[in-house]
C-alpha positions in Angstrom: 73.0 89.5 95.8 75.1 90.0 98.9 77.4 92.9 99.6 81.0 92.9 98.4 83.7 94.0 100.8 87.0 95.2 99.3 90.1 96.6 101.0 92.8 98.5 99.2 96.1 98.7 100.9 98.4 101.5 99.8 101.7 102.9 101.1 101.7 106.7 101.4 100.4 109.3 99.0 102.4 108.4 95.9 101.3 108.5 92.2 101.1 104.7 92.3 98.9 104.8 95.4 96.6 107.5 93.8 96.3 105.4 90.6 95.3 102.3 92.7 92.7 104.3 94.6 91.2 105.7 91.4 91.1 102.2 89.9 89.6 100.6 93.0 86.9 103.3 93.2 86.2 102.8 89.5 85.7 99.1 90.2 83.5 99.6 93.2 81.4 102.4 91.6 81.0 101.0 88.0 81.2 97.3 88.2 79.9 96.7 91.7 77.7 99.7 92.0 75.5 99.7 95.0 76.9 96.3 96.1 80.3 97.2 97.4 82.0 98.7 100.4 85.6 99.9 99.7 88.0 100.5 102.5 91.3 102.2 101.8 94.1 101.6 104.2 97.4 103.4 104.2 99.9 101.0 105.7 102.3 103.9 106.4 99.7 105.3 108.8 98.4 101.9 110.0 101.3 99.5 110.2 99.4 97.5 112.8 96.7 96.6 110.2 99.4 95.8 107.6 101.0 93.3 110.0 97.6 91.8 111.1 96.5 91.4 107.5 100.0 90.2 106.4 100.4 92.8 103.7 103.9 92.4 102.2 103.4 94.5 99.1 101.3 97.4 97.9 99.1 98.3 96.3 97.1 95.3 97.2 93.3 94.9 96.7 91.6 92.3 98.8 88.2 90.9 98.4 87.3 90.1 102.0 83.6 89.2 101.4 82.1 87.0 100.0 84.5 84.2 100.7 86.9 82.9 99.4 89.2 85.8 100.1 91.2 86.9 97.1 94.2 89.3 96.7 95.5 91.3 93.8 99.0 92.9 94.1 100.2 95.7 91.9 98.7 97.4 88.9 94.9 97.5 88.8 94.7 99.0 85.4 93.2 96.1 83.5 89.8 95.8 85.0 89.0 92.5 83.5 92.2 91.0 85.0 91.3 92.5 88.4 87.8 91.0 88.2 89.2 87.7 87.2 91.8 87.7 90.0 89.2 88.6 92.6 87.0 85.8 91.3 84.3 88.2 90.2 84.1 87.7 86.4 81.3 85.1 86.6 80.0 86.2 90.0 76.4 87.3 89.3 77.2 88.6 85.9 79.4 91.5 87.1 81.1 91.5 83.7 79.9 89.5 80.7 82.5 87.2 79.1 84.1 89.1 76.3 82.7 92.4 77.5 84.7 95.6 77.9 86.1 96.7 81.2 
């Protein structure tokens, strides 16, 4: 199986940003363990990247690889919804249908 590339865009060090970082790390470490590179980008510190990537809202989790690229905006609490939104539910059995997140 190929490597997954995820990018999490946050805006500053807020409670919402910290929650998104924790959830993205949980996803990369538990559901995609050993198969994922997670990059965290603070758009306050890197507005150039935000403009280049067309980030209009945060937090935003982007699956950059494998294609197709997918984006999730907002709350990352419901892991099954995040996996579905990123197109990972059925991708190589990351999460079994009906399984717990």
